[in-house]
C-alpha positions in Angstrom: 109.7 129.3 51.8 112.2 130.5 54.5 112.9 126.9 55.4 114.3 126.2 51.9 118.2 125.6 52.0 118.8 128.4 49.6 116.8 130.8 51.5 118.7 130.0 54.6 122.0 130.3 52.8 120.9 133.8 51.5 120.0 134.8 55.1 123.3 133.6 56.6 125.2 135.7 53.9 123.0 138.8 54.4 123.7 138.6 58.1 127.4 138.1 57.5 127.5 141.3 55.3 125.9 143.5 57.6 127.7 142.3 60.9 131.4 141.4 60.1 133.5 144.6 60.5 135.4 144.1 57.3 132.8 145.7 55.5 132.9 148.9 57.2 136.1 150.1 55.5 138.4 149.6 52.3 137.0 147.6 49.3 139.8 146.3 46.9 138.8 144.9 43.6 141.9 143.0 42.5 143.1 142.7 38.8 142.3 139.3 37.6 141.4 137.5 34.4 138.4 138.9 32.8 136.1 135.8 34.0 137.4 136.0 37.5 135.9 138.8 40.1 137.9 139.1 43.3 137.1 141.5 46.1 138.8 141.9 49.4 137.4 143.8 52.1 139.6 144.9 55.1 139.0 146.9 58.3 142.0 146.6 60.6 142.3 143.0 61.6 139.1 142.0 60.0 139.2 140.6 56.2 136.9 139.0 54.0 137.4 137.9 50.4 135.0 137.0 47.5 136.3 135.2 44.6 133.7 134.4 41.7 134.3 132.6 38.4 131.8 134.3 36.0 132.1 131.6 33.5 130.9 128.7 35.7 129.1 130.8 38.4 131.3 129.2 41.2 132.2 131.3 44.1 134.0 131.4 47.4 133.6 133.7 50.4 136.2 133.5 53.1 137.0 135.5 56.2 139.8 135.7 58.7 139.1 134.8 62.5 140.6 137.5 64.3 141.2 135.4 67.3 143.1 132.5 65.6 144.2 134.2 62.4 142.7 131.3 60.5 140.7 131.8 57.1 137.3 130.1 57.0 134.8 129.7 54.2 131.3 131.0 54.6 
């Protein structure tokens, strides 16, 4: 079961949540349309964002690389 793609993706997400420093400080829930959930986590130079569409269940999780300043999708 742990070799299934969905389980691997969930494991990656859990490791990211437990290890990335942005989750150790501020949590900002942005004001958006009712069907959009946007959460921004910030801890100094570390940032992570979730944007989820509650109508179609699509989401993106992005984080900022502190060395390059570029944003990447998880």
